[in-house]
N, C-alpha and C positions, 0 to 999 in steps of 0.2 A: 576363316578369314578370307575375304574376297581379294581379287587381284588389285583393285584400286587401293584397298587398305594396305596391302603388302608394299605396293609401289610408293605410297605416301610415307609410310614408316621408313622405308629405305632411303627415300629422298631427304627426309628430315634428319636422319642419321648422317647422311653425307654432308648436309649443310652445317651440322655441328652447332646449331643455335639452341638445342634443347637436349636434355639428358634422356636416358633410356626410359626412366619411369614416366617422365612427362609425355614422351612419345606414345608409350603403351596406354596411357590414360586419356589420350586425345579423342575427341569426336570429330568425324570427318563428314563433310557434305560436298558432293560434286556440284560445281557451278558450270557455267557455259564455256564455250570455246570452239572455234572452227578448226584450228590447227594444233592446239595444245590441250592438255588436260589441266583444269583449274579446280582447286578445292578450297573450301573454307575449313580451316583447322582450328578447333577450339581447345584451349588448354587452360591450366590454372592461371597462367600469366596473361590470358586474353585471347582474342581472335586474330588469326593471321590468314593470309591468302598464299597458297602454294601453287606455283605454276610448274608443271612438268612439260618440257618441250615435246612437240609432236615429231613423229618419225619423218625424216626427209627435210625438216625445216632448216637444217644446217646448210642445205644447198644454196639458200638465198637470204639467210639471216646471220649476221655477225653478232654473236652473243656477248662478246666483250664490249663491242660498241654500244649494244643495247644497255648493258649494265651502267656504263658511263652516263648515258642519257637518263636512265631511270633515277640515278642518284642526283643528277643535276636538276631534274624536274622536282624531286623531293625538296631540294634546297630552295627552289623557287616557290615552294609551298603550293604546288598545283597537283602533286601526286603523293601517294602514301610513302612513308619511310621504307627504305630497303633494309631488311634485317640481315639477309644473307643471300649470296648468289654464287654460282659456280660458272666456270668458263664455258661449260657445255649447256648452260641455259636453265638449270634449276634456279628458281627465284622465290624467296619468301619475303613478303611485305606485310606491313600492318594493314588490318582491315579497317574500313571506314564505318564508324558506328551509325546506326539508324539511317542508313543510306539505301537508295534504290538504284539498281543498274538500269539504265535507260534502254529504250527500244524506240523504233519509229512511232509506235503507239504512245509511248510516254512523252515523246517530244510534242505530239499532237494534243495530249490531254492534260498534262501537268502544267498548271499556270506558271509562266515565267521561265520554263525550261530553256527555250531558245536564247533568252537574254542571259541566263546564267552560263550557258555554254559559250556564248560570245565573250563573256567576261573572263572565263578561265583561259580561253585561247589567247585573248589579248594580254592577260597577265603573263602567260608563258612567253609570248612573242616579245614582250618588252622587259623580260627578266634580266637580260644581259648574260644569261648562261650560254655556254658553248658546248655543242655536241661534237662528237668525233667523226661524224659522217656527213657528207654533202649529198642531200637528196636532190638528184638532178633528173628531171622527168625523162628526157629523151635518152640519156645514158642508161637509165634503168630499163626503159623499153628495149634498148639494144641488148642489155644483159639478159633480160627475160627471154628474148627471142633466141639468143645463143643457147640458153639452158633448154628451151623447148626443142631446139634442133637436135638435141641428144636423145629426145624421147619420141615414142611412136604416137604422134598426135597431129592432127591437122588444125591449122588456124581457121577461124570462121571465114567464109568466102568474102573477099573484098577487104580484108584487114590491111594488107599492104597498100591498097589504094587510098584508104582513109588515112593511114600513117603518112603517105606522101602528101596528101592534101593538108595535113597539119603543119607543113613547112611554113606556111604563112603565119600560123600561130607561134611557132618557134621564133620567127623573125620579129614579130610584134613584141613578144615578151622580152627578147634580148635587146630591143631598141631602147627600152627604158627599164632596166632591171631595178627591182627594189632591193634595199639592203637585206642581206640574209639574216634570218632570225631562227632561234631554236623552235622547231615545229614538230608537232605530233606526227603528221603526214599520213596517219591511218585513222581518222576520227570516226570510226564506226559508232553508232548510237550506243552500243554495249561497252564502249570504252569511256563513256561518261558516267560518273557515279554522282547521283544527285542527293545531297544531304539536306535539301530544303532551302537553307539559307545560302548555300554555295555549291558549286560543282567541282568535282575532281576529275582528273584524267588518269587512266591506267593503260598499260600495254605499250611499251616503247620500242617494239621490234623494228619498226620501219622509220623511226624518227630520225631527224637530221636537220642540218642547217638548210633552210629553204626559203623561198618566197612565202611570206606568211599568209598570203591570200589563197594559197593552195588549201590550207586547212579550212578556210571559210567556205570555199567552193565545194570541197569534198564533203564536209559535214552536212551541207544542204542536200547533197545527193544521197548520202548514207542514211540520213534521217527521213528521207522522202518528205521534206517539208512542203506543206501547202504554201501557196503564194503569200498569205498573210504571215505565216510563221517565218518564211524566208525573209520577208521584209523586216520582221521583228529582230531576227538574228543579225542581219546586215546593219541595221541602224544602231543596234546595241554595240556591235563591234566597232563601228566608225564614230559613234557618238553623234549620229545624225545621218543625213543622206550622203552617200559616197559620191565622189566625182564620177564622170562618165568613164574615165580610164580605170578607176578602182572597181567600179561595177563591172566593166568589161573584163577585167582580170578574173573576177569571181566567176563570171559566166564561162570564160575560157576554161578555167580549171574544173568546172562542173563536167565539161566534155572530156578533158584530158585525164581526169581521174578514172573515168570509165574506160578510156583507151588503154591505160596502164593496167588497171585491175582486171580487165579482160584476160590479159596474159597470166596474171596471178591465178585466176580461176582455172585456166587451162593447165597450169602446173599442178594444182591440187587434183584436177581430174586425171592427169597422167600418173600422178602418184597414188591414185585410187583412195584418196581421202574419203572415208565413209560419212563424214559429218554433214554433207549436203550433196545435192545434185549439182556438181560444179560445172558440168557442161552447160546446163541451163543457166547457171549463174553467169558464166562467161559470155554466152551468146546473148543473154538478156542485156548485159552491160554494153556489149558492142552495139546492139540495135539502138539503145538509148543514146549512145555517143553519136552514132550516125544521124539520128533524128535531130539532135540539137545542132550538130555542125551543118546540117542541110536546111535549118530553119532560116527564114528571111532575115531575122535580126542578128544572127550570129556574126555575119560579115561586118556589120556595123560595130559590134563589140570589139572585134579584132582591130578594126580601123581606129577605134577610140584608144585602144591600148597602144597601138603603133604611134599615134599622135602624141600620147603622153599627157 
């Protein structure tokens, strides 16, 4: 028996959703995951997805808050049913039948994927559900910087200069705040599960009450959407062309998600997460953030948001 199988069986036993015979007769397939280990577990009662939290994730993820959000998202019918969960982050959910985990390539090649992604985000944002966490961009940047100050790692050159220049962004966003909505806040392509007729969302580690247009801007970046696909997603989300202030907010968040997730990447690098080259991940995101913020049109988008 390999280590993954031992860990899965132990996790299923802790969760208490299946008996020993079911666990011993299960089949296990490793799925993706940057910071956690995720498995498709097939038993007589059907297919489930097991998430085993990664080492060190407790430094920046509140697993109790995540569980509340996952259950709320399931009630909103945008995420699979939560079968069992522990306070330290083991989670077992229902698997979505006949579904494809998306990727940037999937967003580019699967007809209608950006539209379906927009619809599931809109459904979440208008669900009326409440999450237990307030996802606040600049407070999270401060928290990540404090965490990084305890580790032996340097920030990319110029990070604090770019953060200081983002003060105009903060002021523009605060001038006309949108009502907070339940948001995914980490809409990686791989967190969208496409069942053809509809899209589902998974992985609620970073979710919280937030400006809903964060999700729109972030998914455009994560999915590396080409201009035509970006337009498709935006128009599907708004039901037509957005106002200048709405579009400006989306563009602002395209830059700000890179500013934030640069720090997340540095945390992974400092923690020696082997899943990726996280130094390259972090510096690549920071360079993209700088490029967008220094583009001629960025200031006009900030002005449009400030005007409201």
